[in-house]
C-alpha positions in Angstrom: 20.2 14.3 -17.0 17.1 12.9 -15.6 18.2 9.4 -16.5 21.2 9.8 -14.8 19.5 11.0 -11.7 17.0 7.9 -12.0 19.7 5.4 -12.3 22.1 7.3 -9.7 19.0 7.3 -7.1 18.8 3.3 -7.9 22.3 2.6 -7.5 22.4 4.9 -4.1 19.2 2.9 -2.9 21.0 -0.5 -3.7 24.2 0.7 -1.9 22.4 1.6 1.1 20.6 -1.6 1.2 24.1 -3.5 1.0 25.5 -1.2 3.9 22.5 -2.0 6.3 23.7 -5.7 5.9 20.9 -7.0 3.7 20.8 -10.6 3.3 22.7 -11.8 0.5 20.2 -13.5 -0.9 18.1 -10.5 -0.8 20.4 -8.4 -3.0 18.9 -10.1 -6.3 15.7 -9.3 -5.0 16.3 -5.5 -4.0 17.9 -5.1 -7.5 15.2 -6.4 -9.4 12.8 -4.5 -7.6 14.9 -1.1 -8.4 15.0 -2.5 -12.0 11.3 -2.8 -12.2 11.0 0.7 -11.0 13.6 2.0 -13.4 11.4 -0.2 -16.4 8.3 1.6 -15.0 9.8 4.9 -15.4 11.1 4.1 -18.9 7.5 3.2 -19.8 5.2 5.8 -18.5 7.5 9.5 -17.8 7.8 11.9 -19.7 10.4 14.0 -18.6 10.1 16.7 -21.4 6.3 17.7 -20.8 5.8 20.9 -18.4 4.4 20.0 -15.1 3.9 20.9 -11.2 6.1 18.2 -9.8 6.4 19.9 -6.4 2.7 20.1 -6.2 2.3 16.3 -7.1 5.5 15.3 -4.8 3.8 17.1 -1.7 0.6 15.1 -2.6 2.2 11.9 -2.5 3.8 12.5 1.0 0.8 13.3 2.6 -1.1 10.1 1.5 2.4 8.4 2.4 2.4 9.6 6.0 -1.3 9.1 6.2 -1.0 5.4 4.7 1.8 4.7 7.4 0.1 6.2 10.7 -2.8 4.5 9.9 -0.9 1.1 9.5 0.8 1.5 12.9 -1.8 2.5 14.5 -3.6 -0.7 13.5 -0.5 -2.6 14.4 -0.3 -1.3 18.1 -4.1 -1.9 18.5 -3.0 -5.7 17.6 -0.5 -5.8 19.8 0.9 -8.5 18.2 4.2 -7.9 19.3 6.2 -7.2 16.3 8.4 -4.3 16.7 9.8 -2.1 13.9 13.1 -3.4 12.6 15.7 -0.8 10.7 14.2 -2.0 7.5 10.7 -0.8 8.5 11.9 2.0 10.0 14.0 2.8 6.5 10.8 2.0 4.4 8.1 4.1 6.5 10.4 7.3 6.4 10.6 6.4 2.2 6.9 5.9 2.3 6.3 9.0 4.2 7.7 11.0 1.6 5.9 9.5 -1.1 9.0 7.1 -2.3 6.9 4.4 -2.5 8.9 2.1 -4.9 12.4 2.5 -2.6 10.2 2.0 0.7 9.3 -1.5 -1.0 12.6 -2.4 -2.0 13.9 -1.6 1.6 11.0 -3.3 3.2 11.9 -6.3 1.5 14.8 -6.8 3.6 12.0 -7.3 6.5 10.1 -9.7 4.7 13.4 -11.9 3.9 14.5 -11.8 7.2 11.1 -12.4 8.7 8.6 -14.0 6.7 5.7 -14.4 9.4 6.2 -10.5 10.1 2.6 -9.3 9.4 3.3 -5.8 9.4 5.7 -5.6 7.2 4.2 -7.4 4.9 1.5 -4.8 5.0 3.9 -2.2 4.6 5.3 -4.0 1.7 1.7 -4.3 0.1 0.6 -0.6 1.1 4.0 0.6 -1.0 3.2 -1.1 -3.9 0.0 0.1 -3.9 1.1 3.8 -3.6 4.0 3.1 -6.2 1.3 1.8 -8.7 -0.7 5.3 -8.0 -3.4 3.6 -5.9 -4.0 0.7 -8.4 -3.7 -3.0 -6.9 -1.4 -4.8 -8.7 -0.8 -8.3 -7.9 2.4 -8.1 -6.2 0.2 -6.1 -3.5 -2.4 -8.8 -3.5 0.2 -11.0 -3.1 2.0 -9.2 -0.2 -1.6 -8.2 1.8 -1.9 -12.4 1.3 0.9 -12.9 3.2 0.1 -10.5 5.9 -3.3 -12.2 6.7 -1.5 -15.5 6.4 1.0 -14.3 9.0 -1.4 -13.3 11.1 -5.1 -14.0 10.6 -6.3 -12.0 13.5 -4.5 -8.8 12.5 -6.8 -5.9 11.1 -4.6 -4.4 8.7 -5.0 -6.8 5.8 -8.5 -6.8 5.4 -9.0 -3.0 6.2 -6.1 -1.9 3.4 -6.8 -4.3 1.0 -10.4 -3.4 0.7 -9.0 0.0 0.4 -7.0 -1.4 -2.8 -10.2 -3.0 -4.0 -12.6 0.3 -3.8 -9.9 2.3 -5.1 -9.7 -0.3 -8.3 -13.2 0.0 -8.4 -14.3 -3.4 -7.0 -16.9 -1.9 -4.3 -18.7 -5.4 -3.9 -15.4 -7.1 -3.1 -14.5 -4.6 -0.8 -17.7 -4.1 0.8 -17.2 -8.0 1.4 -14.0 -7.4 3.2 -14.7 -4.7 5.4 -18.0 -6.4 6.7 -16.7 -9.4 7.4 -14.0 -7.5 9.4 -16.4 -5.4 11.2 -18.4 -8.3 12.5 -15.4 -10.3 13.9 -13.8 -7.1 15.5 -14.7 -6.9 19.2 -16.8 -3.9 20.6 -14.0 -1.9 22.1 -11.7 -2.2 19.1 -10.0 1.2 18.4 -10.5 0.7 14.9 -14.0 -0.2 15.0 -16.2 3.1 14.4 -13.5 4.3 11.8 -14.4 1.1 10.3 -18.0 1.5 10.5 -18.1 5.1 8.9 -16.2 3.9 6.0 -18.5 1.2 5.5 -21.8 3.3 5.6 -20.0 5.8 3.4 -19.2 2.7 0.8 -22.9 1.4 1.1 -24.0 5.1 0.2 -22.0 5.0 -2.5 -23.1 2.1 -4.2 -26.5 2.6 -3.6 -26.2 5.9 -5.4 -24.4 4.1 -8.2 -26.8 1.7 -8.8 -29.7 4.4 -8.7 -28.0 5.8 -11.6 -27.3 2.8 -13.5 -30.9 2.4 -13.0 -32.1 5.7 -14.4 -29.8 5.4 -17.3 -31.0 1.8 -18.2 -32.7 1.6 -21.6 -36.8 1.5 -21.3 -37.1 2.9 -17.8 -39.8 5.6 -17.6 -38.6 9.2 -17.2 
């Protein structure tokens, strides 16, 4: 029964993309994205195990909504002039509900239509990280790179890439990105205060880690 629902959901998502007039050349890519999701389910899922799916779904939805809100606020502050298209509207709605894999598949239509849309690439990258449960995958890293290439002045790519790096344990790399973004951010930038606070907390965590490692090192006097 579970497999039937998974396959039907994938087919429904593909049909939705076609009905919304996705570019024909993008059909294969959308189908591939859905197949990757099914393959990931086959590899990792354990439908026979007991659990609390409602609680997990609610948490994913809260995280998705927060990511969408943060990205949209940065995009508005940047005033890049790239408005939301139908793909972004649908993709954001899916991401808000924690349906990251489906969101990435739909947002693919936006980057196919406009490869220079930095916000679309950023939305796809965030969806891919969410789909990987916070892990920075090569596909997400590539999408962040395309977002930065499309709009080098946009604060979103280094901010969210830094967040992904921090979640993946690459704290020094995350700090470098955030410090560089803070250094080039205007003094009146609406994201500056939040970024400075996050950077301060990251520095404190890195310092604490260094102290713990030094205390645990062999030969250190107790």
